[in-house]
N, C-alpha and C positions, 0 to 999 in steps of 0.2 A: 210500102209501109211496114210489111213484116220484117224487112231487112233493118229498118230503123229501130224497131222493137228489139230484134235480136242483138243488134250492136249495143243498144242501151243496157240491155240485160247483161250482156257479156262484160261491159265496163263496170257495172255495179257488183257483179260477182267477183271479178278480179280485184277491185278496190277493197271490198269487204274481206276477202281472203287475205290480202296484204295487211290490212289493219289487224287481223287476228293472228298474223304471222304463221299462217298455215301454208304448207306446200300443197300442190295439187294432189299429191299422194295422200297427205294427211286428210285433206278434205274428202277425198274419195272414200277412204277407210271410215271416217266418222259418219258419212252420209250413207254408206252401204252401196256405193255405186263404183263403177270402174274409173280408173284414172283417165282413161280415154274419153269417157263421158264428160268428166270435168273439163278436159281440154276442148271438147266440142262446144260446151256451153260458153267457155271463155273465148272461143274463136267466133262466137256468134252464129254457129251453125243453125240455120232456120228450122230444122226439123229435129226435135229432141223429144224423148219420152217424158210426158208430163209428170208421171208419178216420181220418176227419178229426178226431174228438175225440182219438184217440190221438196224432195228429201235434201237436195243440195241447199236450197234456199233456207229451209228450216234449220239446217246445221249451222248456217251462217247468221241466223237470227234475222233473216229477211223474209218478206212475204210477197206473194203475187196477188194483186187485187184486180178485179174486173169491174169496170164502171161503164155505165151507158154513155154514149156520146153520139153525136149526129154523124152519120156515115152517108156516103154517097147513095147507098141503097135506101136509107131512111128518107133522104131528101127526094129520091125518085118516087117513093111511095106516098109523098105528100105529108109526111110527119113533120111537125114543127121542130125547130132547133131547140136543143136542151136549154140554152141560156137566153132564148128570145123572150122579150117582155110581152105579156098578154095585154090586149087592149079591151 
């Protein structure tokens, strides 16, 4: 699942950077991170530093949101699904 998230994030960052006509170097300088870091994000590297990632996303006008969802762990703990109707 983490790989799916990393790949989706990578695609969004690449696409937004292209729309803004920024090079990886430009983005790195504007965000205050290394060009290597930008490459890692765009390659979907699953382990990146969160504060640096947030700086890149903010520079591109993107945001990272965290939302509750039913996970395997929640189901195992007997918690109801987020979207299930109560009776």
